[in-house]
N, C-alpha and C positions, 0 to 999 in steps of 0.2 A: 266781439264775441258775445258780450252781454245782449246785444241787439239780436244776434242770430239765435241765441237760446230763447229769447223772448218770442221771436217769430215761431220757433219750433214749439214752444209751449202752447201758443195760440192754435197752431195747427193740430196738435195732439188733442186739445180740448174739443175742437171741432170734429176730429176723427172719432173720438170716443162717444161723443153725443150723437153722432150720426149712426152709430152701431153698425160697423162694417162687417157684420156677421156673415152675410151672404155675398160680400164683396160687390154688391150692386150699388151700394150707397157710397160713391166715391167722394173724397173731399173736393171742394170746389177748385182748389189749386194745389196739386201735389208737388209743385216745384220746390217749395221749401224743404220737404223731407229729402228729395233727391239731392238738393244742394248740401244737405247735412251729410249724407252718406257717400255721395259721389260728386264732389264739387268740381265744376268745369274748370275753374281756374287753378286747380291743384290736382293734376292727374294721379290716378290710383297707382299704388296704395298711399293715399294721403287723406288726412282728416284734421280739421282744426289748424290747418297750416303746417302740420307735421308731416315730414316725408319719411315714411318707414323704409328702413334700409339705408338711410343717409344720415338722419339726425341722431345725435348722441342721447344717452340717458339724461345727462344734465339739461339739455335743451328741452327734452320731452317732459321732464318733471317740472321745469319752470313754466311750461305752457299749461300743464294739466292741474297742478296743485291748487292754483287760485280758483279753479272752476268747481265750486262746491256742488253743483247740480250734475256733475259728471263722475262716473265711477270707471276706473280703468285698471287693467293689468298690463304691465310693460314687460316684455321679454327681450333678453339679450344674451350674449355669451361672453364669458371670460375664459379664453383658451377654448377647451373642448367642453366646458361646463355650461349648461343652460341655467340662467338665473332670472329672477323676476322681482318686480316691485309692484305693490298694490297702492293705488291712489284713491283716496276718499272711499275706501272699500266699505260697503254696507252689509256684507255677509251673504249676498245672493250668489247663485251658482253662475260663474262666468262660462265655464266650458267643461262639461262632464268628462271629456276625454283628455283632460290635462295630463301630460306626461311629467315624469319626475323632473324636478328642478329645485334650486336652492333659493329660498326667500331671503333677500337682503333687507334687514331691518334698517340699516343705515349704510348707504352705498359708499364704498371707498373711492378715492380719486381715480383709480383704475376703472372701476365700474362706471363712474360718471362719464368717462371718456369713451365707453363702449357704445357701439352703434346699435340702435334698437332695430331688431329684425321682425318683431311681432307685437301687435298691440290689440288687446280686446278693450272695447269701449262701449258705453251706453249711457244715455241720459238717465237720471234718477227715475223719471217717469217714461218708461220705454214705449215706443209705438207698437201697435199690433202688426202682425205679419200681413194682415190684409191691407193696412195703410202703406206698408213698405212695398208690397207687391204692386199696388196701384201707382206708386211713385216711381219705382225702378223698373217695373215690367217683369216679364218672366225671367227666371234665372238662366244663365248659360248652361248650368247643370245643377241637378238636385241629387244629393247623396244622403245616406242615412246611417245611423248606428243606434245601439240601444244602451241605455243606462239603467242598471239594476240598483235599487235603493231600498230603504226600510228593511235592512237585513236580507235583501234579495226577494222580499215578498211582493214588490211592485216593480214595474218596468216602465220606462218612458222611451218614446221614439224621439230621437234627436235628429233634426233635419238641418242640412247644410245647404244654404241657398247661395250659389256661387255667381259672382259678378266680376267684371273688369279683369278678364282672363284669370279668374280664380284668385286674384290678389285681395279681393274683398268678399267676405263670407258673412251672411246673416245667419245666426244660429237660433233655432227654436226648439222647445221641448214640449212634447205632447204626451200626456199621461195615457197609458194603455188601459183599456182599448181606446183608440183614438175616437174622439167625438167629432163627427163630421159637422155638427151644428156649431160647435165652438172653435173649429179649426182656424178660421180667419180672424177670430178675436184673440188669439193667443199672443201675449206680449213677447217680443223677442228677448232672448237671453243676452245677446251682445252682438256687436259687429266686429269682425276679425279683419285686421289689416296686416298683410304679410308681404315681405319682400320676395317670397317664394310662392310658387303655386301651391294650392291646397293639397293636403294628404289625399291619397287615393282611398276612397271609401266606395262601397257599392252604390250604384245609381238606383234611383227610384223614380217612377212617373208620379206626377202630381196627383193624378186621380187615384193611384194606388195608395199614396201617402195619406190622402184624406179619408180613405175607406178601410185602412188596415185595422183589423180587429185583433188578431193574435200577434202581438208585438214581439213575441219570443221566437217567431219563425222568420228566417231571413228570406 
């Protein structure tokens, strides 16, 4: 794992220094980023050897807690209640459309045995969406929503880039009005790994997403 993260860090340094602003300056070898998000030896939804929808909270915590350069939000259910755990949380925005759930400060034995059905994860230094796009290719589907913040005075366009039959979603946030020049340089919010297909959100064309000015109109 340490070796994988070291490779990822080197790739990210190269990506940032190459300034993938217009997505024309591709990294020399995009394979390491693809291996990070969609590893061939671990079919989606899988990351860092964790099988979402199969592994328990105990297994997931044991895998993620030692990795200080990774931040994660783990979601699972106890009965009909959605619960979650934060790992190495640095205070950044994981997912603006987070639905209600209960944060477990210290998981009980029942919680530790629960199966993880959803995982948000990202490296402490996230790659840009330009680098991810060059590595993973066009998404199977692109969807959008809006996040209103600063007491409703500002809005951001939230994009969902769906891969692997929508079991893997790359999330990005673009401040309105969307800057076409900075679009591809936007760092990802997180990668979402789910045992179920993604929520139904309105689709959007990539060209429209890059040129959207009035983010308050659907």
